[in-house]
N, C-alpha and C positions, 0 to 999 in steps of 0.2 A: 504494500500500500504506500501511497505517496501522502505525506503529511503536510508538505509545503513545497513551494516551487520558487526557485530563484532564476530569473531570466536576465542574462547579461547582454544588453543591447540587441534585443530580439528583432528579427527580420519580419516586420508586420506589413511592409509595403515596399515596392520597388522605388529606389531613389531616382525618380525621373520627374521631369516636368509634367504637369497634369495632362497636357495634350499628348505627350509621348506615352503616358500610362494608358490613356484611352485608345490609342491607335496601335502602339507596338505590342501591347499585351495580347489583344485578340488576334493580331496577325501571327505572332509567334505561337500562340495556342493552336491556330489552324494549321500552321506548318508542322507542328509537333505530331499531328495525326499522320502525316505522310513521311516526315523525316525526323523522328524523335531523337536520333543520335547526332543530328547535325549540330555544329557548334555555333554559338553566338558570342561575340565579344561583349563583356559587361561594362567595360570602361574603367575609369579610375586611374589608369596609367601607372599603377604601382605606387601611388602616393601612400596608401596605408602600409604596404610592405616596407617601403623605405622608412616610414615613421617608427617601425618596431625593430627592424634588423640592425644589428651592431655594425655591419659593413657600411651602413648608410647613416641614419640619424637616431636610431633606436639603441636599446641596450640588450636586445635579445639575439642570441646566436642560435639559428636553427637551420636545418637542412633545406635549402631552397629547391631541391628536387621534390621534396614532399610538400613544401609550401612555397611555390614560386613568388618572387617579389611582385610580379605582375598579376598574380592570381591565376586561377585556372579558367579556361573558357567554360561557359555554361552550355548545356545541351538544350535543344528546344523542348524535349520531353520534361526535363527538370524545371524549366521556366513555367511550363503549363501546370505541372504539379504544384509548384509554389504558388502560382496565381490562384489555383483552386483552394489551397489551404488558407491563403490570406483572405479570400472572400468569405470562407467559413468563419474565420476568426473575427473579421470585421462585422459579421452578422451577429456575433455573440456566441461564446462557448459555454458559459455557465459552469466553470470550474469551481468546485466547492471548497478547496483547500486555500489557505492564505498564500498569496503570491507577492514576491518582491521583484520589481522590475527596476533594473539599473540602466542608466544611459548617461552619456555625456551631456553637458549643458549646451554644447554647440555642435553643429555640423560644419565640416570643411567641404565646400563645393567647388573649389578651384580645380581646374583641369591640369594644372602644372604644380610642381612642388613649391611649397611655401612653408616657412617656419610655423605658420598658423596650424598646419596639419599635426604638429606635435602636441596640441592641446584641444583636439576636437575629433569627432567621429568622421573619418574620411571615407566611410563606406555607406552609411545609412543617414537618412534625414531623421534627426532625433525628435523632431516635432511629430513625425508619423508614430514613433514609439510612444510618445506621451499621449497622442490622440487615441490610439487603439488599445492601450493597456487596459482601459476600463471595460473593454469588450471581452476580457478574459474570464471574469467572474465577479463575485460580489465583494470579495475582500482582497483588494489590490493596493499595494503600497508602491509608489513611484518615487525613486530617488535619482536626482540629477547631480552629476559630479563635474565641478569646474576643472577643466584641464584633462578630462577623461578622453581616452582614445576609443576606437570602436570596441575592441575587447578591453573592457575596463581593467581586467587583471593584468594586462600588459602595459598599462599606463605608467607614467613616472612614479617613483617610489612614494611620494607624498599622496598621490591620488590612490594608488593601490592600498595604502594604509587606511585611507578613508573608506574605500570600498569594503575591505574586510572588516573594519570596525562597524560599519553600517550593517553588513550581513550578520555579524555576531550579535549586534543589538537586536536585529529583527528576529533572529533565531531564538534568542532568550525571551523575547516578548511574545512571540506567536507559537513557538514550538518548544516549550520549557523542558520537556522530558529529555 
């Protein structure tokens, strides 16, 4: 059984302009029925990868074969499955256990590298996370972190400290056993 749920910058909506979400999503879903394994580039230009990897601007050393700096291309079938799941979530899930949703305070939407990416979510629009978190269930806590990266646990040490302190506080408050 699950007694509680912690979501770290969850993917509740594609980080696209509204017009692109309305047009690209249905197009990719239609294409997924005939070419589910075809690849689609998701963009981002490696900004997030560079913000976390120690060979660039981050502090983490990881195997870039397993996690490429530019990210992996998505497949049409995957995009269609994610769109279906996101629509379900946005309509409401009615999860009954307490949920903690963490997200950065800001998104970085620049197409090129900037120091701003070192203190923002360079993958998702954090306003989508805030907007759709209440669709999860009846007991949702949302915490936004100044300077947080997309994966909050890979943020700079002071932010990580805040994330884990908030998670510990939430666990003690809502899951005391």
